[in-house]
C-alpha positions, 0 to 999 in steps of 0.5 A: 547545624541546627539538628546538631545543636538541637540534639546537644540541647535535648541530651542536656550534657551540661546539666549532667556534667554539673550534676556529676561534678557536685556528686564528686565534690560531696564524695571526694573525701570519702572515695579512694584515690582510684575512685577519684581518678576514675571520676575525673577521667569520666568527667574529662571524657564527657567534656571531650564529647561535648567539645567534639559536638561544639567543634562539629557545630563550629565547623557547620556554622563556618561552612554555612557562612562561606569561604571568608565569613567568620575569619576575624572571629576565628583569628581573634578568639579561637586561634589565641585560645588554641595557642594558649592551650597548647602552650600550657599543655606543652611547656617545651614550646619556645619563643622561637616556635611562638614567633614562627607560629605568629609569622605563619599566621601573618603569611596566612592573613596576607594570603587571605587578603590576596585571595579576598582581593582576587575574589573581588576582582573576579566578581567585578570581572564577572559582573562586567561580563554579565552586563555585556552579556545582558546588552548582547541579549537585549540586542538579540531580543530586539533582532528577534522582535524585528524578525517576528515583525518580518515573519508576520509581514511575510505571513500576511503576504503569503496568505494574500498570495495563497488566496490568489493561488486558491482563486487560480486553482478554483478557476483552473479546476472550473476550466478543467471541468469544462474541458472534461465536459467538452471531451465527454461531448466530443466522445459522445459525438465520436461514438455517434460518428462511429455508430453512423459509420457502422450504419453506413457500412451496414447500408453499403453491405445492404446496397451491395447485397441488393445490387447483387440480387438486382443483377441476378434478377436482371440476368434471370429476366434476360434469360426468361425473355430470350428465345429458345428453340427447345422448351426449358424445364423448370429448374429446381430452386436450390441453384438460385438459392446459392446465387444470392449470398446472405449478409453473413456470407458477404461480411464473413471476411471482414468479421473474420479479420475483426475477430482475429484482431479482437483475439489479439487484443484480449491477449494484450489488454484484458489478459494483462488487466486480469493478471494484475488483479489476480497478483494482488491476491496470489503470489504464484505467477504460474497459478495466475497464468493457469487461472487465466488460461483455464478461464479462456478455455472454459469461456470458449467452450461455454460460448460455443455451447451458447451459440449452438443453443441459440442457433437451435432456438432461432431455427425453431422460430424461423422454420414456420415462416421461412420462404427465402431463397437461402436455406434455413441454416443460412437464414439462422446464421444471418439472423444471429449475425444481425442480432449478436446483442441478443446473446445473454453473455452474463449467463455464460459468465456465470457458467464459466465461473461455476465451472472454474469453482470445481476445477481441481487444477486451480486454487483461489483465496476463499475471501475473493471470487473468480468474478474478479476476472469477469471482464476477461471472461465476458469479452472472451465469451462474446468473441467465442460466440461471434467466431462461431458465425464464421465460415469456417468457424474459429476455435482454440487448439487442444492443450494439455500440460506436459504435451510436446512443444510445437513451434507452429502452435506456440511461442515460448514465454520469457521465463521458459527453458528454451532447450526443454521439449515439453510444455509445463503450462500454457499462458495463452491458447492458440487460435485455429481455423480448421487445422491451420493455426492463425494466431499463435499461443504462448506456453512455458517450457521446462524440463520435467514438465510431465512429472510436475503436471502429474504431481500437481494433478495428484496434489490438486486442491479439493473442490470448494463449495462457495456460498455467494455473498451479497457482494458476489450476488450483486456482481452476478446480477445483471439487468434484464436482457433479451435472452435466447429463451425469450426469442419469438416471431415478433423479434424476427 
């Protein structure tokens, strides 16, 4: 409204209207009739524009006052003026029409009063509801304050309980730590007890060996004292050598059973651990099984080679001072059985990993290394080295992809095709003693295994050169141990 009034003031409509009226008054007698009518129409149009702006201001002013503001002014001034104008403009309006207009005005006044009363009653009712709502709000605020007090009390109690619980937890942790220490002490005692039992078994073996030698010596003494009609010739020393068994011969059966059981444990424990480690980096289960199988085969080959080299060094060391009843070969085997801890297994592990790095049948992610399964390789090398000290020695059965499946050597894996006659790939090798299978291996059989093995050999991954990273260098490094190369007469 203020903007409309400002525009009305700025345009100076009333001053323009006044100037035009003065000019028309001066020239009224000069102008013709048409010109005077034209000037009158122009003044009427200008007056209509000014009245339109005034009615716009009136409308905005009434709107800003609300629904019921300015009603009395409109009734007392605007409506009578409008009625007078209409009565002057249209003389055909009768008294009845004026009476009907007055009645309509009275009815409208009555409706306006009713609306005012209803509006006042609505306002009173709303105020009453507002008061009740405020009372409810005050009660809710009081309940909220009580709830806050209860919550604070509960927090304090919880804090006290938490402190007590933390004290209990600390006490329980101290008890658990003490229990772990006791378990460690008991474990060390158990390990010492196992060492004592092992020493007792060794001593018993020594006693049985000495008892056997004593019995043989007593027999020889009795024979030498008994009279004979004919003079006896000196017998060669070879029969006597065969009559006194060495420690390796005495413990051959027990070591045989222990090593066979150890081979089964490698399949049940170390193999599964290596498989779970490899599955973190390789999604193909078949490739994981191939890696483990080749690692076991390479470990046996490296272990047998290390045993032959170690045996040659022992024989070379013992040959100058060997005077025992047993042969040099038996003395070397007996020394190896007594000193299996001199085997440099870390060197064999490194040889196995190097051989696997250049194997074209397996692949491995470049960000990791085969040192990941060094535990399986180390234990397999130790078992293979110890199996060569048996008489006869234990070895793994020859295996090749696409070979004819044999129930005597293998058992099928769970995901095999049981009607397939050929081996797709091996999961675990078979353990043999000479030509007899004593522990079955595991193989996966599928149809078309020969074609798959040939296609795999054609598409074999190239040999990768691996640069040993600092972490891998630490994994390969080992503390100084007594390798076979350091063997001397002082060790014997």
